[in-house]
Biopython code that builds the backbone (N, CA, C, O; Angstrom):
import numpy as np
from Bio.PDB.StructureBuilder import StructureBuilder

atoms = [
    (1, "MET", "N", (12.178, 0.328, -35.098)),
    (1, "MET", "CA", (11.082, 1.274, -35.187)),
    (1, "MET", "C", (11.410, 2.324, -36.235)),
    (1, "MET", "O", (12.569, 2.652, -36.486)),
    (2, "ARG", "N", (10.350, 2.834, -36.834)),
    (2, "ARG", "CA", (10.470, 3.891, -37.834)),
    (2, "ARG", "C", (9.498, 5.002, -37.433)),
    (2, "ARG", "O", (8.406, 4.730, -36.932)),
    (3, "ILE", "N", (9.894, 6.228, -37.653)),
    (3, "ILE", "CA", (9.066, 7.380, -37.292)),
    (3, "ILE", "C", (8.434, 7.956, -38.547)),
    (3, "ILE", "O", (9.102, 8.151, -39.563)),
    (4, "GLU", "N", (7.139, 8.224, -38.462)),
    (4, "GLU", "CA", (6.436, 8.891, -39.553)),
    (4, "GLU", "C", (5.842, 10.186, -39.025)),
    (4, "GLU", "O", (5.387, 10.255, -37.883)),
    (5, "VAL", "N", (5.852, 11.218, -39.873)),
    (5, "VAL", "CA", (5.288, 12.517, -39.527)),
    (5, "VAL", "C", (4.209, 12.854, -40.538)),
    (5, "VAL", "O", (4.441, 12.799, -41.746)),
    (6, "ASP", "N", (3.031, 13.202, -40.043)),
    (6, "ASP", "CA", (1.961, 13.686, -40.912)),
    (6, "ASP", "C", (2.146, 15.198, -41.024)),
    (6, "ASP", "O", (1.765, 15.947, -40.125)),
    (7, "LEU", "N", (2.731, 15.634, -42.128)),
    (7, "LEU", "CA", (3.036, 17.053, -42.298)),
    (7, "LEU", "C", (1.789, 17.911, -42.452)),
    (7, "LEU", "O", (1.855, 19.130, -42.301)),
    (8, "ASP", "N", (0.653, 17.286, -42.753)),
    (8, "ASP", "CA", (-0.600, 18.034, -42.795)),
    (8, "ASP", "C", (-1.065, 18.416, -41.389)),
    (8, "ASP", "O", (-1.741, 19.428, -41.205)),
    (9, "LEU", "N", (-0.697, 17.597, -40.399)),
    (9, "LEU", "CA", (-1.068, 17.874, -39.011)),
    (9, "LEU", "C", (-0.023, 18.698, -38.269)),
    (9, "LEU", "O", (-0.366, 19.498, -37.399)),
    (10, "CYS", "N", (1.242, 18.508, -38.606)),
    (10, "CYS", "CA", (2.341, 19.151, -37.871)),
    (10, "CYS", "C", (2.255, 20.667, -38.014)),
    (10, "CYS", "O", (2.063, 21.193, -39.111)),
    (11, "GLN", "N", (2.403, 21.360, -36.881)),
    (11, "GLN", "CA", (2.384, 22.821, -36.866)),
    (11, "GLN", "C", (3.683, 23.408, -36.332)),
    (11, "GLN", "O", (3.776, 24.617, -36.121)),
    (12, "GLY", "N", (4.681, 22.568, -36.113)),
    (12, "GLY", "CA", (5.980, 23.049, -35.680)),
    (12, "GLY", "C", (6.049, 23.526, -34.248)),
    (12, "GLY", "O", (6.824, 24.432, -33.943)),
    (13, "HIS", "N", (5.258, 22.942, -33.358)),
    (13, "HIS", "CA", (5.277, 23.340, -31.945)),
    (13, "HIS", "C", (6.623, 23.061, -31.283)),
    (13, "HIS", "O", (7.026, 23.788, -30.375)),
    (14, "GLY", "N", (7.318, 22.023, -31.725)),
    (14, "GLY", "CA", (8.649, 21.734, -31.215)),
    (14, "GLY", "C", (8.723, 20.845, -29.995)),
    (14, "GLY", "O", (9.806, 20.653, -29.441)),
    (15, "MET", "N", (7.605, 20.299, -29.561)),
    (15, "MET", "CA", (7.633, 19.405, -28.399)),
    (15, "MET", "C", (8.486, 18.168, -28.690)),
    (15, "MET", "O", (9.163, 17.657, -27.797)),
    (16, "CYS", "N", (8.456, 17.694, -29.917)),
    (16, "CYS", "CA", (9.245, 16.516, -30.274)),
    (16, "CYS", "C", (10.741, 16.805, -30.129)),
    (16, "CYS", "O", (11.499, 15.965, -29.644)),
    (17, "GLU", "N", (11.151, 17.984, -30.548)),
    (17, "GLU", "CA", (12.567, 18.334, -30.432)),
    (17, "GLU", "C", (12.980, 18.474, -28.966)),
    (17, "GLU", "O", (14.107, 18.132, -28.607)),
    (18, "LEU", "N", (12.089, 18.969, -28.128)),
    (18, "LEU", "CA", (12.394, 19.060, -26.700)),
    (18, "LEU", "C", (12.582, 17.682, -26.076)),
    (18, "LEU", "O", (13.435, 17.500, -25.207)),
    (19, "GLU", "N", (11.789, 16.717, -26.519)),
    (19, "GLU", "CA", (11.849, 15.368, -25.959)),
    (19, "GLU", "C", (12.970, 14.517, -26.561)),
    (19, "GLU", "O", (13.579, 13.707, -25.861)),
    (20, "ALA", "N", (13.241, 14.696, -27.845)),
    (20, "ALA", "CA", (14.249, 13.881, -28.530)),
    (20, "ALA", "C", (15.040, 14.753, -29.510)),
    (20, "ALA", "O", (14.855, 14.640, -30.721)),
    (21, "PRO", "N", (15.915, 15.616, -28.999)),
    (21, "PRO", "CA", (16.631, 16.559, -29.874)),
    (21, "PRO", "C", (17.589, 15.910, -30.869)),
    (21, "PRO", "O", (17.951, 16.538, -31.864)),
    (22, "ASP", "N", (18.003, 14.678, -30.625)),
    (22, "ASP", "CA", (18.872, 13.985, -31.572)),
    (22, "ASP", "C", (18.089, 13.385, -32.740)),
    (22, "ASP", "O", (18.671, 12.964, -33.739)),
    (23, "VAL", "N", (16.773, 13.351, -32.601)),
    (23, "VAL", "CA", (15.930, 12.698, -33.606)),
    (23, "VAL", "C", (15.097, 13.698, -34.410)),
    (23, "VAL", "O", (14.828, 13.473, -35.590)),
    (24, "PHE", "N", (14.687, 14.805, -33.772)),
    (24, "PHE", "CA", (13.799, 15.782, -34.415)),
    (24, "PHE", "C", (14.410, 17.177, -34.411)),
    (24, "PHE", "O", (15.158, 17.547, -33.507)),
    (25, "GLU", "N", (14.069, 17.944, -35.449)),
    (25, "GLU", "CA", (14.427, 19.358, -35.495)),
    (25, "GLU", "C", (13.178, 20.122, -35.927)),
    (25, "GLU", "O", (12.684, 19.943, -37.041)),
    (26, "ALA", "N", (12.686, 20.955, -35.056)),
    (26, "ALA", "CA", (11.463, 21.697, -35.338)),
    (26, "ALA", "C", (11.779, 22.959, -36.121)),
    (26, "ALA", "O", (12.728, 23.683, -35.819)),
    (27, "GLY", "N", (10.964, 23.201, -37.128)),
    (27, "GLY", "CA", (11.063, 24.426, -37.908)),
    (27, "GLY", "C", (9.891, 25.322, -37.575)),
    (27, "GLY", "O", (9.160, 25.068, -36.618)),
    (28, "ARG", "N", (9.715, 26.336, -38.336)),
    (28, "ARG", "CA", (8.631, 27.276, -38.055)),
    (28, "ARG", "C", (7.250, 26.637, -38.212)),
    (28, "ARG", "O", (6.355, 26.867, -37.398)),
    (29, "ASP", "N", (7.087, 25.840, -39.256)),
    (29, "ASP", "CA", (5.770, 25.269, -39.541)),
    (29, "ASP", "C", (5.720, 23.755, -39.534)),
    (29, "ASP", "O", (4.640, 23.174, -39.647)),
    (30, "SER", "N", (6.868, 23.105, -39.404)),
    (30, "SER", "CA", (6.879, 21.644, -39.431)),
    (30, "SER", "C", (8.146, 21.129, -38.761)),
    (30, "SER", "O", (8.959, 21.895, -38.243)),
    (31, "VAL", "N", (8.284, 19.834, -38.788)),
    (31, "VAL", "CA", (9.430, 19.185, -38.150)),
    (31, "VAL", "C", (10.215, 18.387, -39.183)),
    (31, "VAL", "O", (9.656, 17.873, -40.152)),
    (32, "THR", "N", (11.510, 18.296, -38.957)),
    (32, "THR", "CA", (12.369, 17.443, -39.767)),
    (32, "THR", "C", (12.798, 16.278, -38.893)),
    (32, "THR", "O", (13.246, 16.467, -37.762)),
    (33, "VAL", "N", (12.659, 15.078, -39.423)),
    (33, "VAL", "CA", (13.123, 13.899, -38.704)),
    (33, "VAL", "C", (14.578, 13.693, -39.090)),
    (33, "VAL", "O", (14.887, 13.402, -40.246)),
    (34, "LEU", "N", (15.467, 13.846, -38.121)),
    (34, "LEU", "CA", (16.902, 13.713, -38.378)),
    (34, "LEU", "C", (17.326, 12.254, -38.500)),
    (34, "LEU", "O", (18.293, 11.928, -39.189)),
    (35, "GLU", "N", (16.592, 11.394, -37.825)),
    (35, "GLU", "CA", (16.903, 9.964, -37.848)),
    (35, "GLU", "C", (15.580, 9.208, -37.885)),
    (35, "GLU", "O", (14.945, 9.017, -36.847)),
    (36, "SER", "N", (15.164, 8.779, -39.065)),
    (36, "SER", "CA", (13.845, 8.163, -39.219)),
    (36, "SER", "C", (13.748, 6.764, -38.625)),
    (36, "SER", "O", (12.650, 6.276, -38.356)),
    (37, "GLU", "N", (14.900, 6.115, -38.418)),
    (37, "GLU", "CA", (14.910, 4.790, -37.810)),
    (37, "GLU", "C", (15.919, 4.765, -36.656)),
    (37, "GLU", "O", (16.973, 4.138, -36.755)),
    (38, "PRO", "N", (15.580, 5.457, -35.559)),
    (38, "PRO", "CA", (16.512, 5.504, -34.424)),
    (38, "PRO", "C", (16.653, 4.143, -33.754)),
    (38, "PRO", "O", (15.756, 3.304, -33.834)),
    (39, "ASP", "N", (17.784, 3.933, -33.098)),
    (39, "ASP", "CA", (17.988, 2.655, -32.419)),
    (39, "ASP", "C", (17.194, 2.615, -31.110)),
    (39, "ASP", "O", (16.670, 3.627, -30.645)),
    (40, "GLU", "N", (17.126, 1.448, -30.550)),
    (40, "GLU", "CA", (16.302, 1.209, -29.358)),
    (40, "GLU", "C", (16.724, 2.063, -28.156)),
    (40, "GLU", "O", (15.911, 2.305, -27.264)),
    (41, "SER", "N", (17.955, 2.514, -28.118)),
    (41, "SER", "CA", (18.404, 3.327, -26.995)),
    (41, "SER", "C", (17.677, 4.667, -26.932)),
    (41, "SER", "O", (17.687, 5.331, -25.895)),
    (42, "ARG", "N", (17.057, 5.060, -28.019)),
    (42, "ARG", "CA", (16.316, 6.331, -28.060)),
    (42, "ARG", "C", (14.807, 6.133, -27.943)),
    (42, "ARG", "O", (14.050, 7.100, -28.023)),
    (43, "ARG", "N", (14.369, 4.902, -27.757)),
    (43, "ARG", "CA", (12.933, 4.603, -27.749)),
    (43, "ARG", "C", (12.149, 5.448, -26.744)),
    (43, "ARG", "O", (11.112, 6.008, -27.100)),
    (44, "ALA", "N", (12.609, 5.553, -25.523)),
    (44, "ALA", "CA", (11.862, 6.296, -24.501)),
    (44, "ALA", "C", (11.684, 7.759, -24.904)),
    (44, "ALA", "O", (10.609, 8.329, -24.714)),
    (45, "ASP", "N", (12.726, 8.362, -25.455)),
    (45, "ASP", "CA", (12.636, 9.761, -25.887)),
    (45, "ASP", "C", (11.680, 9.919, -27.061)),
    (45, "ASP", "O", (10.899, 10.869, -27.106)),
    (46, "VAL", "N", (11.740, 8.983, -28.016)),
    (46, "VAL", "CA", (10.854, 9.049, -29.180)),
    (46, "VAL", "C", (9.402, 8.832, -28.752)),
    (46, "VAL", "O", (8.505, 9.523, -29.234)),
    (47, "GLU", "N", (9.167, 7.885, -27.859)),
    (47, "GLU", "CA", (7.807, 7.661, -27.370)),
    (47, "GLU", "C", (7.274, 8.897, -26.652)),
    (47, "GLU", "O", (6.095, 9.225, -26.786)),
    (48, "ALA", "N", (8.115, 9.582, -25.899)),
    (48, "ALA", "CA", (7.695, 10.823, -25.233)),
    (48, "ALA", "C", (7.367, 11.895, -26.268)),
    (48, "ALA", "O", (6.394, 12.632, -26.109)),
    (49, "ALA", "N", (8.162, 11.986, -27.313)),
    (49, "ALA", "CA", (7.894, 12.962, -28.371)),
    (49, "ALA", "C", (6.542, 12.701, -29.027)),
    (49, "ALA", "O", (5.783, 13.635, -29.287)),
    (50, "VAL", "N", (6.243, 11.439, -29.292)),
    (50, "VAL", "CA", (4.952, 11.078, -29.888)),
    (50, "VAL", "C", (3.819, 11.407, -28.921)),
    (50, "VAL", "O", (2.799, 11.967, -29.324)),
    (51, "ARG", "N", (3.993, 11.064, -27.658)),
    (51, "ARG", "CA", (2.962, 11.276, -26.640)),
    (51, "ARG", "C", (2.648, 12.763, -26.448)),
    (51, "ARG", "O", (1.485, 13.133, -26.284)),
    (52, "TYR", "N", (3.662, 13.605, -26.468)),
    (52, "TYR", "CA", (3.463, 15.028, -26.166)),
    (52, "TYR", "C", (3.233, 15.905, -27.387)),
    (52, "TYR", "O", (3.080, 17.118, -27.245)),
    (53, "CYS", "N", (3.205, 15.331, -28.572)),
    (53, "CYS", "CA", (2.909, 16.117, -29.776)),
    (53, "CYS", "C", (1.473, 16.636, -29.684)),
    (53, "CYS", "O", (0.535, 15.840, -29.647)),
    (54, "PRO", "N", (1.286, 17.954, -29.646)),
    (54, "PRO", "CA", (-0.068, 18.498, -29.456)),
    (54, "PRO", "C", (-1.018, 18.236, -30.618)),
    (54, "PRO", "O", (-2.233, 18.272, -30.426)),
    (55, "THR", "N", (-0.509, 17.978, -31.801)),
    (55, "THR", "CA", (-1.394, 17.723, -32.949)),
    (55, "THR", "C", (-1.440, 16.259, -33.347)),
    (55, "THR", "O", (-2.112, 15.906, -34.317)),
    (56, "ARG", "N", (-0.729, 15.388, -32.608)),
    (56, "ARG", "CA", (-0.698, 13.945, -32.879)),
    (56, "ARG", "C", (-0.188, 13.659, -34.287)),
    (56, "ARG", "O", (-0.710, 12.785, -34.978)),
    (57, "ALA", "N", (0.832, 14.399, -34.705)),
    (57, "ALA", "CA", (1.378, 14.259, -36.056)),
    (57, "ALA", "C", (2.422, 13.150, -36.163)),
    (57, "ALA", "O", (2.807, 12.777, -37.271)),
    (58, "LEU", "N", (2.886, 12.621, -35.037)),
    (58, "LEU", "CA", (3.947, 11.621, -35.060)),
    (58, "LEU", "C", (3.418, 10.226, -34.803)),
    (58, "LEU", "O", (2.497, 10.031, -34.010)),
    (59, "THR", "N", (4.014, 9.253, -35.488)),
    (59, "THR", "CA", (3.647, 7.859, -35.329)),
    (59, "THR", "C", (4.916, 7.013, -35.321)),
    (59, "THR", "O", (5.852, 7.260, -36.080)),
    (60, "ILE", "N", (4.924, 6.009, -34.445)),
    (60, "ILE", "CA", (5.989, 5.014, -34.450)),
    (60, "ILE", "C", (5.453, 3.790, -35.169)),
    (60, "ILE", "O", (4.392, 3.272, -34.820)),
    (61, "VAL", "N", (6.187, 3.328, -36.173)),
    (61, "VAL", "CA", (5.833, 2.130, -36.912)),
    (61, "VAL", "C", (6.841, 1.057, -36.536)),
    (61, "VAL", "O", (8.045, 1.225, -36.729)),
    (62, "GLU", "N", (6.343, -0.037, -36.002)),
    (62, "GLU", "CA", (7.219, -1.150, -35.622)),
    (62, "GLU", "C", (7.533, -1.991, -36.847)),
    (62, "GLU", "O", (6.647, -2.309, -37.640)),
    (63, "GLU", "N", (8.793, -2.345, -36.992)),
    (63, "GLU", "CA", (9.181, -3.131, -38.173)),
    (63, "GLU", "C", (9.675, -4.486, -37.762)),
    (63, "GLU", "O", (10.047, -5.292, -38.615)),
]
sb = StructureBuilder()
sb.init_structure("model")
sb.init_model(0)
sb.init_chain("A")
sb.init_seg("    ")
for serial, (resi, resn, name, xyz) in enumerate(atoms, 1):
    if name == "N":
        sb.init_residue(resn, " ", resi, " ")
    sb.init_atom(name, np.array(xyz, "f"), 0.0, 1.0, " ", f" {name:<3s}", serial, name[0])
structure = sb.get_structure()
């Protein structure tokens, strides 16, 4: 899986970092993806981050 962030939508709420702190780092206005292709052991956390993003800025792309 690969994570994509729509920076036009992201407002830096930080829900992704709360759900998957090893994968995301929230800034004031946007998020940084620390690991754009996390391994399957982090899937549940990444899916929660995508689900709880208030602006729907995150997407999981299956490869």
